[in-house]
C-alpha positions as CSV (number, residue, x, y, z in Angstrom):
1,M,145.2,55.2,62.1
2,K,144.2,56.1,65.7
3,A,142.3,59.4,66.3
4,R,144.3,61.9,68.3
5,Q,142.7,62.5,71.7
6,S,142.3,66.1,72.8
7,P,144.3,66.9,75.8
8,G,142.3,67.4,79.1
9,F,142.8,68.1,82.7
10,A,143.6,65.3,85.0
11,F,141.6,65.1,88.2
12,T,144.6,65.9,90.3
13,E,145.2,69.1,88.2
14,V,141.6,70.2,88.8
15,L,142.0,69.7,92.5
16,A,145.2,71.8,92.4
17,C,143.3,74.6,90.7
18,I,140.5,74.8,93.3
19,P,142.5,76.6,96.0
20,C,143.7,79.1,93.4
21,V,140.1,79.9,92.4
22,V,139.0,80.2,96.0
23,L,141.8,82.6,96.7
24,L,141.0,84.7,93.6
25,I,137.4,85.0,94.7
26,A,138.4,85.9,98.2
27,L,140.7,88.7,96.8
28,L,138.0,90.0,94.4
29,F,135.0,89.9,96.7
30,P,136.0,93.0,98.9
31,A,136.6,95.0,95.7
32,V,133.2,94.0,94.3
33,K,131.5,94.8,97.6
34,T,133.2,98.2,97.8
35,A,132.3,99.1,94.2
36,R,128.7,98.1,94.8
37,E,128.5,100.3,97.9
38,K,130.1,103.2,96.0
39,A,127.4,102.9,93.4
40,R,124.7,103.0,96.1
41,E,126.4,106.0,97.7
42,A,126.4,107.8,94.3
43,R,122.7,107.0,93.7
44,C,121.8,108.2,97.2
45,K,123.6,111.5,96.5
46,Q,121.7,111.9,93.3
47,N,118.5,111.3,95.1
48,M,119.4,114.1,97.5
49,R,120.4,116.4,94.7
50,N,116.9,115.9,93.2
51,M,115.3,116.7,96.5
52,V,117.4,119.8,96.9
53,N,116.6,121.0,93.4
54,A,112.9,120.4,94.1
55,I,113.2,122.5,97.3
56,F,114.8,125.4,95.5
57,I,112.1,125.3,92.8
58,F,109.5,125.3,95.5
59,A,111.2,128.3,97.2
60,T,111.3,130.4,94.0
61,E,107.5,129.9,93.8
62,H,106.9,130.7,97.4
63,E,108.7,134.0,98.0
64,G,112.0,132.3,98.9
65,H,110.6,130.0,101.6
66,F,111.6,126.4,102.0
67,P,108.9,123.8,102.7
68,A,108.5,122.8,106.3
69,A,110.1,119.7,107.7
70,G,107.5,116.9,107.8
71,K,107.0,116.4,111.5
72,C,105.2,113.1,112.4
73,S,101.4,113.3,111.8
74,R,101.4,117.1,111.8
75,N,100.4,117.0,108.1
76,G,100.6,120.8,107.5
77,E,100.0,122.5,104.2
78,F,103.6,123.3,103.7
79,D,105.2,120.0,105.2
80,W,107.4,118.4,102.6
81,T,106.2,114.9,103.8
82,W,103.2,113.6,105.7
83,G,102.5,110.8,108.1
84,G,104.9,108.4,109.8
85,N,104.7,107.0,113.3
86,I,106.9,107.2,116.4
87,M,108.4,104.0,117.7
88,P,111.0,103.1,120.4
89,L,114.5,103.4,119.0
90,P,116.1,101.6,117.4
91,Q,113.1,100.6,115.3
92,T,113.7,97.2,113.7
93,D,110.2,95.7,113.1
94,P,108.8,96.6,109.6
95,A,105.4,95.4,110.6
96,K,105.1,98.1,113.3
97,C,106.2,100.9,110.9
98,E,103.8,103.0,108.9
99,R,104.7,104.4,105.5
100,V,105.6,108.0,105.4
101,R,103.1,109.6,102.9
102,V,105.5,111.4,100.7
103,E,102.9,111.8,98.0
104,E,100.8,114.0,100.3
105,G,103.7,116.3,101.0
106,V,104.1,119.7,99.3
107,L,107.3,118.6,97.5
108,W,105.8,115.7,95.6
109,P,104.9,117.7,92.4
110,Y,108.4,119.1,92.3
111,V,110.1,115.8,92.7
112,M,107.7,113.6,90.6
113,G,106.1,116.0,88.3
114,M,102.7,114.7,89.4
115,P,99.8,116.3,91.3
116,R,100.0,116.2,95.1
117,V,97.8,113.6,96.8
118,G,95.4,114.3,99.6
119,P,93.4,117.3,100.8
120,Y,95.7,119.7,99.1
121,G,95.8,117.9,95.8
122,R,93.9,115.6,93.5
123,G,96.6,113.2,92.5
124,R,96.7,109.4,93.0
125,K,99.2,107.7,95.1
126,M,101.5,105.0,93.7
127,R,101.3,101.3,94.7
128,D,103.1,100.2,97.9
129,K,105.5,98.2,95.7
130,W,106.7,101.4,94.1
131,Y,107.4,103.1,97.5
132,A,109.3,100.0,98.7
133,S,111.8,99.9,95.8
134,P,114.9,102.2,95.6
135,K,114.8,101.6,91.9
136,T,111.5,103.5,91.5
137,N,111.2,105.7,94.7
138,P,113.6,108.6,94.7
139,Y,112.8,109.3,98.3
140,L,114.5,106.0,99.3
141,C,118.2,105.3,99.7
142,P,119.5,102.3,97.7
143,S,121.0,100.9,100.9
144,A,117.6,100.9,102.6
145,G,116.7,97.7,104.5
146,P,113.3,96.2,105.4
147,V,112.3,99.0,107.8
148,G,113.4,101.7,105.4
149,R,111.5,100.1,102.5
150,K,108.4,99.9,104.7
151,R,108.7,103.6,105.5
152,G,109.3,104.5,101.9
153,L,111.6,107.4,103.0
154,S,115.3,107.8,103.8
155,Y,115.9,111.5,103.9
156,S,114.9,114.0,106.7
157,M,115.0,117.8,106.8
158,N,116.7,119.9,109.4
159,G,113.9,120.9,111.8
160,Y,115.7,124.1,112.7
161,L,114.8,125.5,109.3
162,E,111.2,125.9,110.2
163,V,109.5,129.2,111.1
164,S,106.0,130.3,112.1
165,A,104.3,132.3,109.4
166,D,101.4,134.8,109.8
167,G,98.4,133.2,111.5
168,G,100.6,130.5,113.2
169,A,101.1,128.3,110.1
170,V,104.5,126.5,110.0
171,T,106.6,127.0,106.9
172,G,110.2,126.9,106.0
173,I,112.7,129.6,106.5
174,K,113.6,132.0,103.7
175,L,116.8,131.1,102.0
176,S,118.0,134.7,102.2
177,K,117.8,134.4,106.1
178,I,120.4,131.6,106.2
179,R,123.8,133.2,106.8
180,N,126.1,130.4,106.0
181,Q,124.3,128.4,103.4
182,S,127.3,126.2,102.4
183,T,127.7,124.9,106.0
184,T,124.1,124.7,107.2
185,V,122.5,121.2,106.9
186,L,119.4,120.9,104.8
187,L,118.9,117.2,104.5
188,V,120.3,114.1,106.2
189,D,120.5,110.6,104.9
190,E,119.0,109.2,108.1
191,S,119.3,105.7,109.4
192,E,116.2,103.6,109.0
193,L,116.6,102.6,112.7
194,T,115.7,106.2,113.7
195,L,113.7,107.7,110.9
196,N,110.0,107.9,111.5
197,D,109.1,111.0,109.5
198,G,110.6,113.7,107.4
199,Y,111.7,115.9,110.3
200,F,115.2,115.7,111.8
201,D,115.7,117.1,115.3
202,P,119.5,117.6,115.9
203,A,118.9,117.4,119.6
204,G,116.3,114.7,119.5
205,D,116.4,111.0,120.0
206,E,117.1,110.4,116.3
207,N,120.6,112.0,116.8
208,K,121.6,110.4,120.1
209,S,123.6,107.8,118.1
210,P,124.9,109.6,115.0
211,E,127.0,106.6,114.1
212,L,123.8,105.0,112.9
213,H,123.6,107.5,110.1
214,L,127.0,106.4,108.6
215,K,125.3,104.4,105.8
216,H,127.9,104.5,103.1
217,S,131.6,103.3,103.3
218,D,132.0,104.5,106.9
219,G,130.7,107.9,106.0
220,G,127.4,109.7,105.4
221,N,125.6,111.9,102.8
222,I,124.5,115.4,103.8
223,A,122.8,118.1,101.7
224,F,123.5,121.7,102.5
225,C,121.5,124.9,102.1
226,D,123.6,126.2,99.2
227,G,122.5,123.1,97.2
228,H,125.6,120.9,97.3
229,V,125.5,117.3,98.5
230,A,128.6,115.6,99.9
231,W,129.7,112.3,101.3
232,I,131.6,113.1,104.5
233,E,133.9,110.7,106.2
234,K,133.2,109.5,109.7
235,K,135.3,111.8,111.9
236,R,134.0,115.0,110.3
237,F,130.5,113.6,109.9
238,L,130.2,113.0,113.7
239,K,131.3,116.5,114.4
240,I,128.6,117.9,112.1
241,M,125.9,115.7,113.6
242,D,126.9,116.6,117.2
243,E,123.8,118.2,118.8
244,K,126.1,120.9,120.2
245,S,127.5,121.8,116.8
246,D,126.2,124.9,114.9
247,W,125.9,123.1,111.5
248,F,122.1,123.0,111.9
249,L,121.6,126.6,112.9
250,P,120.6,129.0,110.1
251,S,121.3,132.2,112.0
252,R,124.8,131.4,113.4
């Protein structure tokens, strides 16, 4: 008695299936790509929420004052980040970028729960590998590329929220002085092609091409002074980022 052979696919049948598989992959790839970017967008928003929560905790401990925006190499006592370096825009060479020293900024203990590093603290900085990974560094957007990973920072603070305190020291504005908190920008998810420090100047070179900041699904993430963080579609985003708009002005 002959053993029954299990049925199989003929070579011509396999060839006929290949176009179907290719077509299926072509149909699924955009959906997978969109889902992946949505996940990055959500993770970025969560990072910004963490930053905002840290800013509010800082404010409750400092008579309602926000920290100051971390202007490049100013390295003030109340700056939320330190360091960075200015380069011609767009900046595309990671080798020429210096890491922003977020661990020396005043917000580090509130974000990380660890002592501040540098002259105003006694903590120890993390390894460079930690700063370069969005999986470990909450200051870094998951969509960051080589330049952003070298910088170790993706978010910048509205520079119009700074004030001069007694003695000339720069600090952040009091939350109670901001009239329209729900529509005043606090943090921007800035493009790595323009970010060189933690300070965002709405009328500066970093905002001459606001389209660069559209990092997620043809939109961008913005945190506001009332604490909410939102993804905003392109048309409205560009209106907010317009240097002539009043979305950055705390006393409007």
